[in-house]
N, C-alpha and C positions, 0 to 999 in steps of 0.2 A: 489454447491460448483464447477460444470464445468460452471457455467454462471458466477460466478466471477473470473474464469478464463480468460474466453472470453474477459470480460468487463475489465480486468485488459489489455490488449494488447493495448495500448498508441500510439501516432504518434511522440512520442519522443524514439529514440533507448535508450538513458540514462534510462526512465524509464523502458523497456522493459527490460533490461538488470537485472535490480534489480526484478524485477518482475518474471523473469526466476530463477533466484537463490531462490526465498521466495516462491515460487511453488515446488521448489526442496528438501527444505527444511523444513523450519518452518509451512509452508502454508499448508501441508501436516497434518497436525495436529491445522488447525486452529478451534476455539470453536465456536459457535451460534454467541456468543456477539462481537467476534473478525470477525466474517462474518458482522454481521451488520455495525460494524466500518468500515471494508472494504469499504462496500456499500456509506459508507458517505464520505470517501475520492475519491470512483471514479466518484463522481459527481463533482469535484475541475476540474476547467482547468491546461492541464500539467504542463505548468511551475508554477503553483502555488504547484501542488502535488510537482515537482520535487525539488522547494525550501524546502518543508517540508522534503523530504527525505534526502535530501543534507546539512539539518543545515541552511539553510538560512531565514530559517522561523521557528516559534516555532507554538506548536500545541495551540489550546485555548482548545479545547473540551478534557475533562477529559476520555471520553472512550476512545480516540485516540492514547492514548499517550504512552502507551503500546503497538500498532498496530504498529506506526511510528518508535519506538523504532527497531522492528522486522525489518520492511524495512530497516533500516540504516546500521543494523547487517547483513542483508542477502550480 
């Protein structure tokens, strides 16, 4: 879990703020499946990830949909 927290520190302030709120809320109850989905998301470039979180792009993979929704809610 700590490794994912470290990897979620991004180059964009907006993403850092989203992930900071996420880790204080929903992130503490992250399941193994959600952790795997988060690893996939963290492979994306910052701007693509921000577009997903801000709703400017749509998630194509089913296992990522719920996690992106949690990030949006954070």
